[in-house]
C-alpha positions as a Python dict, from the first residue, in 0.01 Angstrom:
ca = {
    (1, 'M'): (0, 0, 0),
    (2, 'K'): (195, 108, -313),
    (3, 'K'): (-121, 120, -527),
    (4, 'V'): (-312, 315, -263),
    (5, 'L'): (-33, 573, -234),
    (6, 'S'): (-3, 617, -612),
    (7, 'S'): (-375, 681, -653),
    (8, 'T'): (-371, 922, -359),
    (9, 'I'): (-98, 1142, -508),
    (10, 'A'): (-274, 1145, -845),
    (11, 'L'): (-604, 1243, -679),
    (12, 'L'): (-447, 1540, -502),
    (13, 'A'): (-264, 1661, -812),
    (14, 'F'): (-585, 1652, -1018),
    (15, 'A'): (-795, 1821, -753),
    (16, 'G'): (-548, 2107, -712),
    (17, 'G'): (-534, 2205, -1078),
    (18, 'A'): (-813, 2456, -1106),
    (19, 'G'): (-754, 2639, -779),
    (20, 'A'): (-379, 2687, -822),
    (21, 'A'): (-395, 2841, -1167),
    (22, 'D'): (-411, 3197, -1031),
    (23, 'L'): (-104, 3170, -806),
    (24, 'P'): (213, 3348, -929),
    (25, 'V'): (496, 3135, -1062),
    (26, 'K'): (771, 3369, -948),
    (27, 'A'): (752, 3692, -757),
    (28, 'P'): (1020, 3959, -806),
    (29, 'R'): (1287, 4003, -541),
    (30, 'M'): (1282, 4341, -365),
    (31, 'A'): (1487, 4488, -86),
    (32, 'A'): (1218, 4512, 184),
    (33, 'P'): (1000, 4341, 266),
    (34, 'V'): (1155, 4027, 118),
    (35, 'P'): (898, 3867, -115),
    (36, 'V'): (879, 3492, -161),
    (37, 'A'): (976, 3361, -504),
    (38, 'Y'): (796, 3046, -616),
    (39, 'D'): (1106, 2921, -798),
    (40, 'W'): (1179, 2555, -716),
    (41, 'N'): (1476, 2513, -953),
    (42, 'G'): (1816, 2419, -821),
    (43, 'F'): (2017, 2218, -571),
    (44, 'Y'): (1909, 2172, -210),
    (45, 'V'): (2021, 1992, 107),
    (46, 'G'): (1841, 1921, 432),
    (47, 'G'): (1770, 1697, 725),
    (48, 'Y'): (1474, 1496, 854),
    (49, 'F'): (1339, 1293, 1144),
    (50, 'G'): (1042, 1061, 1180),
    (51, 'D'): (895, 719, 1253),
    (52, 'A'): (976, 382, 1098),
    (53, 'L'): (791, 51, 1101),
    (54, 'G'): (950, -279, 1003),
    (55, 'H'): (795, -609, 895),
    (56, 'A'): (980, -937, 840),
    (57, 'G'): (893, -1303, 798),
    (58, 'A'): (1116, -1611, 832),
    (59, 'T'): (1042, -1935, 643),
    (60, 'N'): (1220, -2270, 605),
    (61, 'T'): (1140, -2640, 577),
    (62, 'F'): (965, -2655, 917),
    (63, 'G'): (631, -2513, 806),
    (64, 'G'): (476, -2170, 856),
    (65, 'V'): (611, -1819, 889),
    (66, 'S'): (769, -1670, 1198),
    (67, 'R'): (667, -1303, 1191),
    (68, 'W'): (847, -1000, 1332),
    (69, 'N'): (744, -637, 1355),
    (70, 'D'): (878, -329, 1526),
    (71, 'K'): (835, 47, 1550),
    (72, 'G'): (1125, 289, 1588),
    (73, 'L'): (1279, 620, 1484),
    (74, 'T'): (1467, 752, 1184),
    (75, 'A'): (1675, 1063, 1117),
    (76, 'G'): (1915, 1163, 843),
    (77, 'L'): (2027, 1391, 561),
    (78, 'T'): (1881, 1469, 218),
    (79, 'A'): (2020, 1621, -103),
    (80, 'G'): (1850, 1679, -438),
    (81, 'W'): (1795, 1884, -752),
    (82, 'N'): (1469, 2022, -892),
    (83, 'W'): (1374, 2119, -1248),
    (84, 'Q'): (1054, 2323, -1273),
    (85, 'V'): (975, 2207, -1627),
    (86, 'A'): (654, 2417, -1640),
    (87, 'P'): (491, 2664, -1401),
    (88, 'Q'): (290, 2384, -1240),
    (89, 'W'): (506, 2074, -1297),
    (90, 'L'): (835, 1963, -1146),
    (91, 'L'): (1090, 1688, -1205),
    (92, 'G'): (1369, 1611, -963),
    (93, 'V'): (1622, 1367, -823),
    (94, 'E'): (1678, 1310, -452),
    (95, 'G'): (1896, 1096, -230),
    (96, 'D'): (1896, 1045, 143),
    (97, 'I'): (2085, 846, 402),
    (98, 'G'): (1994, 805, 764),
    (99, 'W'): (1975, 617, 1089),
    (100, 'L'): (1708, 346, 1104),
    (101, 'D'): (1645, 244, 1464),
    (102, 'L'): (1461, -89, 1453),
    (103, 'N'): (1585, -358, 1691),
    (104, 'R'): (1375, -642, 1827),
    (105, 'T'): (1429, -1015, 1884),
    (106, 'Q'): (1154, -1244, 2014),
    (107, 'L'): (1100, -1610, 2100),
    (108, 'D'): (870, -1772, 1847),
    (109, 'W'): (534, -1890, 1974),
    (110, 'N'): (572, -2200, 2192),
    (111, 'D'): (934, -2254, 2078),
    (112, 'R'): (1276, -2151, 2203),
    (113, 'V'): (1366, -2029, 1853),
    (114, 'S'): (1464, -1663, 1830),
    (115, 'V'): (1361, -1443, 1539),
    (116, 'G'): (1452, -1078, 1499),
    (117, 'V'): (1591, -797, 1287),
    (118, 'K'): (1819, -506, 1372),
    (119, 'T'): (1862, -221, 1123),
    (120, 'D'): (2142, 35, 1141),
    (121, 'W'): (2100, 263, 840),
    (122, 'Y'): (1919, 301, 511),
    (123, 'A'): (1959, 508, 196),
    (124, 'T'): (1752, 584, -114),
    (125, 'A'): (1817, 726, -461),
    (126, 'R'): (1489, 846, -614),
    (127, 'G'): (1321, 1048, -882),
    (128, 'R'): (1044, 1296, -799),
    (129, 'F'): (747, 1412, -1007),
    (130, 'G'): (527, 1681, -866),
    (131, 'Y'): (252, 1937, -908),
    (132, 'V'): (338, 2293, -800),
    (133, 'T'): (66, 2499, -632),
    (134, 'G'): (274, 2817, -607),
    (135, 'P'): (449, 2796, -270),
    (136, 'S'): (375, 2425, -224),
    (137, 'L'): (455, 2100, -403),
    (138, 'I'): (257, 1774, -409),
    (139, 'Y'): (475, 1490, -540),
    (140, 'A'): (523, 1120, -598),
    (141, 'T'): (866, 960, -564),
    (142, 'G'): (1035, 626, -629),
    (143, 'G'): (1366, 455, -695),
    (144, 'A'): (1629, 234, -532),
    (145, 'A'): (1665, 160, -161),
    (146, 'F'): (1945, 14, 52),
    (147, 'V'): (1911, -116, 408),
    (148, 'H'): (2188, -246, 635),
    (149, 'L'): (2036, -511, 860),
    (150, 'R'): (2111, -803, 1088),
    (151, 'D'): (1880, -1107, 1069),
    (152, 'T'): (1858, -1349, 1363),
    (153, 'F'): (1693, -1691, 1354),
    (154, 'G'): (1718, -2023, 1540),
    (155, 'G'): (1881, -2135, 1860),
    (156, 'D'): (1769, -2306, 2178),
    (157, 'V'): (1919, -2160, 2494),
    (158, 'A'): (1800, -2453, 2707),
    (159, 'A'): (1977, -2693, 2470),
    (160, 'G'): (2299, -2495, 2490),
    (161, 'F'): (2323, -2327, 2150),
    (162, 'G'): (2231, -1986, 2024),
    (163, 'P'): (2066, -1844, 1712),
    (164, 'T'): (2237, -1770, 1382),
    (165, 'T'): (2293, -1405, 1296),
    (166, 'N'): (2349, -1285, 939),
    (167, 'T'): (2455, -926, 862),
    (168, 'V'): (2398, -790, 512),
    (169, 'T'): (2323, -472, 315),
    (170, 'K'): (2019, -543, 98),
    (171, 'T'): (1912, -356, -217),
    (172, 'G'): (1551, -310, -325),
    (173, 'F'): (1301, -43, -423),
    (174, 'T'): (1105, 240, -265),
    (175, 'V'): (786, 428, -362),
    (176, 'G'): (607, 706, -183),
    (177, 'G'): (495, 1064, -190),
    (178, 'G'): (466, 1383, 8),
    (179, 'I'): (393, 1752, 40),
    (180, 'E'): (661, 2023, 53),
    (181, 'T'): (597, 2392, 118),
    (182, 'K'): (811, 2704, 105),
    (183, 'L'): (893, 2889, 425),
    (184, 'S'): (1084, 3146, 219),
    (185, 'R'): (1289, 3154, -101),
    (186, 'A'): (1561, 2958, 79),
    (187, 'W'): (1382, 2713, 307),
    (188, 'T'): (1113, 2449, 262),
    (189, 'A'): (945, 2203, 499),
    (190, 'K'): (809, 1865, 393),
    (191, 'T'): (617, 1562, 514),
    (192, 'E'): (689, 1237, 327),
    (193, 'Y'): (599, 868, 330),
    (194, 'L'): (822, 594, 181),
    (195, 'F'): (748, 223, 143),
    (196, 'I'): (1074, 25, 122),
    (197, 'D'): (1107, -340, 15),
    (198, 'V'): (1455, -494, 8),
    (199, 'G'): (1342, -847, -69),
    (200, 'D'): (1466, -1175, 76),
    (201, 'N'): (1780, -1274, 262),
    (202, 'T'): (1861, -1648, 263),
    (203, 'F'): (2121, -1790, 502),
    (204, 'A'): (2196, -2113, 690),
    (205, 'S'): (2051, -2119, 1042),
    (206, 'N'): (2026, -2371, 1326),
    (207, 'P'): (1663, -2384, 1442),
    (208, 'Y'): (1737, -2710, 1623),
    (209, 'A'): (2067, -2875, 1714),
    (210, 'A'): (2006, -3174, 1490),
    (211, 'V'): (1931, -2962, 1183),
    (212, 'A'): (2205, -2699, 1188),
    (213, 'G'): (2264, -2541, 847),
    (214, 'T'): (1895, -2528, 754),
    (215, 'P'): (1837, -2270, 474),
    (216, 'T'): (1617, -1993, 614),
    (217, 'T'): (1472, -1706, 411),
    (218, 'M'): (1372, -1376, 571),
    (219, 'S'): (1169, -1113, 385),
    (220, 'H'): (1186, -743, 473),
    (221, 'S'): (969, -436, 419),
    (222, 'F'): (965, -98, 592),
    (223, 'H'): (743, 208, 622),
    (224, 'V'): (913, 545, 683),
    (225, 'I'): (710, 854, 776),
    (226, 'K'): (927, 1164, 811),
    (227, 'T'): (932, 1542, 839),
    (228, 'G'): (1217, 1743, 687),
    (229, 'L'): (1365, 2090, 644),
    (230, 'N'): (1554, 2177, 321),
    (231, 'Y'): (1775, 2470, 217),
    (232, 'K'): (1802, 2572, -152),
    (233, 'F'): (2145, 2700, -250),
    (234, 'G'): (2179, 3048, -394),
    (235, 'E'): (1925, 3208, -159),
    (236, 'P'): (1976, 3411, 164),
    (237, 'F'): (2060, 3152, 430),
    (238, 'L'): (1886, 3315, 727),
    (239, 'E'): (1571, 3410, 538),
    (240, 'G'): (1268, 3230, 670),
    (241, 'L'): (1425, 3083, 983),
    (242, 'P'): (1198, 3168, 1280),
    (243, 'L'): (1473, 3083, 1531),
    (244, 'F'): (1671, 3379, 1395),
    (245, 'G'): (1373, 3615, 1391),
    (246, 'T'): (1382, 3643, 1012),
    (247, 'S'): (1066, 3458, 908),
    (248, 'V'): (894, 3576, 591),
    (249, 'N'): (518, 3618, 584),
    (250, 'I'): (405, 3439, 267),
    (251, 'P'): (85, 3599, 134),
    (252, 'S'): (-219, 3372, 113),
    (253, 'D'): (-591, 3431, 74),
    (254, 'H'): (-685, 3082, 196),
    (255, 'V'): (-950, 3074, 469),
    (256, 'W'): (-794, 2856, 739),
    (257, 'G'): (-1011, 2965, 1031),
    (258, 'G'): (-1348, 2818, 1118),
    (259, 'F'): (-1524, 2498, 1019),
    (260, 'Y'): (-1407, 2260, 747),
    (261, 'A'): (-1493, 1914, 613),
    (262, 'G'): (-1325, 1675, 375),
    (263, 'V'): (-1236, 1326, 263),
    (264, 'N'): (-920, 1118, 303),
    (265, 'V'): (-771, 807, 145),
    (266, 'G'): (-459, 606, 222),
    (267, 'G'): (-331, 287, 377),
    (268, 'G'): (-342, 112, 712),
    (269, 'I'): (-59, -88, 869),
    (270, 'S'): (-103, -337, 1155),
    (271, 'N'): (168, -408, 1412),
    (272, 'I'): (-13, -659, 1633),
    (273, 'R'): (166, -883, 1882),
    (274, 'A'): (13, -1192, 2041),
    (275, 'S'): (210, -1298, 2348),
    (276, 'G'): (168, -1611, 2558),
    (277, 'G'): (206, -1980, 2474),
    (278, 'D'): (86, -2335, 2530),
    (279, 'G'): (256, -2373, 2866),
    (280, 'F'): (547, -2578, 2729),
    (281, 'V'): (797, -2291, 2696),
    (282, 'T'): (871, -2014, 2944),
    (283, 'G'): (1020, -1675, 2862),
    (284, 'G'): (739, -1485, 2691),
    (285, 'T'): (690, -1635, 2344),
    (286, 'E'): (514, -1424, 2079),
    (287, 'Q'): (353, -1431, 1736),
    (288, 'D'): (342, -1105, 1538),
    (289, 'I'): (59, -1031, 1295),
    (290, 'N'): (142, -801, 1002),
    (291, 'S'): (-86, -667, 733),
    (292, 'T'): (-146, -362, 513),
    (293, 'G'): (-466, -248, 345),
    (294, 'F'): (-700, 33, 250),
    (295, 'A'): (-801, 321, 479),
    (296, 'G'): (-1040, 596, 377),
    (297, 'G'): (-1326, 811, 501),
    (298, 'G'): (-1431, 1162, 597),
    (299, 'H'): (-1329, 1426, 851),
    (300, 'V'): (-1469, 1747, 1001),
    (301, 'G'): (-1300, 2008, 1216),
    (302, 'Y'): (-1259, 2363, 1339),
    (303, 'N'): (-945, 2583, 1338),
    (304, 'L'): (-879, 2880, 1565),
    (305, 'M'): (-601, 3077, 1398),
    (306, 'N'): (-331, 3310, 1533),
    (307, 'V'): (-371, 3208, 1896),
    (308, 'A'): (-2, 3290, 1962),
    (309, 'N'): (310, 3427, 1798),
    (310, 'F'): (614, 3225, 1898),
    (311, 'L'): (963, 3233, 1745),
    (312, 'G'): (836, 3450, 1462),
    (313, 'S'): (558, 3210, 1359),
    (314, 'A'): (179, 3229, 1389),
    (315, 'W'): (29, 2933, 1577),
    (316, 'F'): (-316, 2775, 1564),
    (317, 'V'): (-520, 2520, 1759),
    (318, 'G'): (-809, 2308, 1639),
    (319, 'V'): (-1029, 2005, 1692),
    (320, 'E'): (-1099, 1731, 1439),
    (321, 'G'): (-1300, 1411, 1415),
    (322, 'D'): (-1298, 1142, 1146),
    (323, 'I'): (-1448, 804, 1065),
    (324, 'G'): (-1363, 566, 784),
    (325, 'A'): (-1303, 217, 655),
    (326, 'L'): (-996, 25, 771),
    (327, 'D'): (-957, -292, 565),
    (328, 'L'): (-683, -501, 728),
    (329, 'N'): (-712, -879, 719),
    (330, 'S'): (-431, -1113, 824),
    (331, 'S'): (-413, -1481, 920),
    (332, 'E'): (-79, -1624, 1036),
    (333, 'A'): (9, -1991, 1082),
    (334, 'D'): (281, -2024, 1343),
    (335, 'W'): (621, -2153, 1240),
    (336, 'F'): (657, -2528, 1318),
    (337, 'D'): (298, -2533, 1453),
    (338, 'S'): (83, -2497, 1141),
    (339, 'T'): (-237, -2582, 1331),
    (340, 'H'): (-185, -2268, 1545),
    (341, 'I'): (-344, -1976, 1357),
    (342, 'F'): (-353, -1613, 1468),
    (343, 'A'): (-591, -1380, 1281),
    (344, 'D'): (-703, -1021, 1295),
    (345, 'K'): (-951, -832, 1080),
    (346, 'T'): (-1045, -464, 1104),
    (347, 'H'): (-1360, -299, 967),
    (348, 'W'): (-1360, 71, 1054),
    (349, 'Y'): (-1185, 328, 1271),
    (350, 'A'): (-1263, 671, 1415),
    (351, 'T'): (-1073, 940, 1605),
    (352, 'A'): (-1150, 1258, 1803),
    (353, 'R'): (-838, 1475, 1824),
    (354, 'G'): (-691, 1812, 1899),
    (355, 'R'): (-452, 1982, 1654),
    (356, 'V'): (-177, 2235, 1726),
    (357, 'G'): (74, 2380, 1485),
    (358, 'T'): (211, 2676, 1295),
    (359, 'S'): (92, 2852, 981),
    (360, 'T'): (323, 2974, 705),
    (361, 'G'): (30, 3150, 533),
    (362, 'P'): (-43, 2900, 256),
    (363, 'A'): (36, 2591, 473),
    (364, 'L'): (-22, 2438, 816),
    (365, 'L'): (239, 2223, 992),
    (366, 'Y'): (82, 2040, 1287),
    (367, 'M'): (78, 1766, 1549),
    (368, 'T'): (-242, 1591, 1652),
    (369, 'G'): (-358, 1355, 1925),
    (370, 'G'): (-660, 1226, 2114),
    (371, 'A'): (-893, 928, 2134),
    (372, 'A'): (-922, 642, 1881),
    (373, 'W'): (-1163, 354, 1818),
    (374, 'V'): (-1115, 51, 1592),
    (375, 'N'): (-1381, -210, 1512),
    (376, 'L'): (-1193, -541, 1484),
    (377, 'T'): (-1201, -918, 1528),
    (378, 'D'): (-914, -1111, 1694),
    (379, 'T'): (-914, -1491, 1655),
    (380, 'L'): (-697, -1769, 1799),
    (381, 'T'): (-733, -2116, 1641),
    (382, 'I'): (-560, -2428, 1780),
    (383, 'A'): (-606, -2758, 1592),
    (384, 'G'): (-942, -2649, 1452),
    (385, 'L'): (-1083, -2506, 1777),
    (386, 'S'): (-1125, -2128, 1778),
    (387, 'S'): (-1170, -1847, 2025),
    (388, 'G'): (-1256, -1508, 1882),
    (389, 'T'): (-1400, -1175, 1976),
    (390, 'S'): (-1546, -892, 1771),
    (391, 'R'): (-1550, -555, 1941),
    (392, 'T'): (-1501, -182, 1905),
    (393, 'A'): (-1180, -120, 2095),
    (394, 'G'): (-1098, 224, 2234),
    (395, 'G'): (-759, 379, 2298),
    (396, 'W'): (-542, 673, 2197),
    (397, 'T'): (-383, 816, 1884),
    (398, 'F'): (-97, 1052, 1806),
    (399, 'G'): (46, 1184, 1479),
    (400, 'G'): (105, 1484, 1259),
    (401, 'G'): (116, 1615, 907),
    (402, 'M'): (115, 1906, 666),
    (403, 'E'): (-176, 2080, 492),
    (404, 'V'): (-140, 2322, 199),
    (405, 'A'): (-381, 2562, 29),
    (406, 'L'): (-499, 2486, -325),
    (407, 'D'): (-717, 2801, -350),
    (408, 'T'): (-918, 3018, -111),
    (409, 'R'): (-1129, 2728, 19),
    (410, 'W'): (-972, 2395, -83),
    (411, 'S'): (-663, 2244, 81),
    (412, 'A'): (-467, 1918, 55),
    (413, 'R'): (-293, 1727, 333),
    (414, 'I'): (-72, 1429, 411),
    (415, 'E'): (-69, 1294, 767),
    (416, 'S'): (-4, 984, 974),
    (417, 'L'): (-180, 854, 1286),
    (418, 'Y'): (-54, 586, 1525),
    (419, 'M'): (-332, 412, 1720),
    (420, 'D'): (-309, 189, 2028),
    (421, 'V'): (-651, 43, 2117),
    (422, 'G'): (-549, -187, 2398),
    (423, 'H'): (-542, -567, 2414),
    (424, 'R'): (-765, -874, 2434),
    (425, 'T'): (-677, -1216, 2584),
    (426, 'L'): (-802, -1530, 2405),
    (427, 'A'): (-771, -1892, 2521),
    (428, 'V'): (-814, -2233, 2353),
    (429, 'G'): (-746, -2516, 2598),
    (430, 'S'): (-404, -2457, 2752),
    (431, 'S'): (-312, -2202, 2484),
    (432, 'V'): (-345, -1840, 2591),
    (433, 'A'): (-270, -1541, 2366),
    (434, 'D'): (-284, -1173, 2457),
    (435, 'F'): (-346, -970, 2138),
    (436, 'K'): (-199, -617, 2158),
    (437, 'D'): (-379, -420, 1885),
    (438, 'R'): (-177, -135, 1732),
    (439, 'F'): (-221, 32, 1394),
    (440, 'T'): (-77, 312, 1181),
    (441, 'V'): (-272, 500, 914),
    (442, 'V'): (-94, 706, 647),
    (443, 'R'): (-338, 909, 440),
    (444, 'A'): (-387, 1204, 206),
    (445, 'G'): (-691, 1428, 213),
    (446, 'L'): (-887, 1712, 61),
    (447, 'S'): (-1069, 1966, 279),
    (448, 'Y'): (-1312, 2251, 211),
    (449, 'S'): (-1315, 2547, 450),
    (450, 'F'): (-1653, 2704, 534),
    (451, 'G'): (-1480, 2985, 722),
    (452, 'G'): (-1599, 3151, 1037),
    (453, 'P'): (-1545, 3442, 1270),
}
């Protein structure tokens, strides 16, 4: 996932070079109307909200890995400083701290052992390096990350003892990237993805009464996809805030309306849960299946611009379809039952969606949703006997992103899509597993507008 994201940011920065050369670096400030200066230098603060996905795995002397995954929300505050070292290049530092709402505990497959993670907050301290396309910024970011979490493992309620819980603040690293665009001299909006890895947490647990104090190691990684609003100090505070009726129309000659086509590249994340059991344990035991991999393909669409003017902003609607590779491949051996193997492999995905959002002139901020299809193979193997099914599963998708103009025809975007394509029940003997197939795609793209009426 880290390599895919790095190459994506580099691709967008390279592709934007030629088209952005004619954009002004800094426009003069006049009394009326208020022009938009393309000056990124200085201190800024802001807030954000978004989605978070968490992956964890617990290992000890009893065999395989007990997996956990969850999807939740995040929100918090940001502060940073930018140096526009050249008209088209930017260096910066940024820190954020926020709420991280992930909280799930499950019973491991066919055991009464609990595994789970609860997160309360996270923070990052990062550098930023970006390419300035006038009123927009395409950037990569990375640095240190901190996550306050509570790990749970072990226990057997029927035997009269509970799991061990260990609370700790872990330190690790984060890498990611995003797009930020000016709403005015004072305000910017951004869409950003961060991958966070805070490593392992080892503590003594009691998976069974006779083996209390067993060293257990839990690994942790997180994906954060967020949208933010920043204010740069030293500029008029109310300028560019639609809620106050003071939005600034940023000039742009980009052709947003009509047909467009493009390519996208990024990463896919699986959050699959297989629930059921062998009939020996009641209470809904589960095995989670986690994996990340490549996602990439092409998209086509049509935008109808200026369909409404609401809160001082111009709104658009559109339709879009895409198809591409989705290379996720995971095989999990259940903890304490190494002959029980849960596997999932994806091949391609496609969506047909509507888009709705607002235009700042040189940028689109949008939400999107519709139908989704994923070609995949789910497999359950018990002691060498397998049950599997390959199919194209249909369901729904929802997401959003930001798209910015590079010149009159080319634009760059970053977006995320969450896909739920239903479930499939597999059985081997007395073992029954219901695979719930859910995926997230985070991707960057380039589009060419053909225009239209």
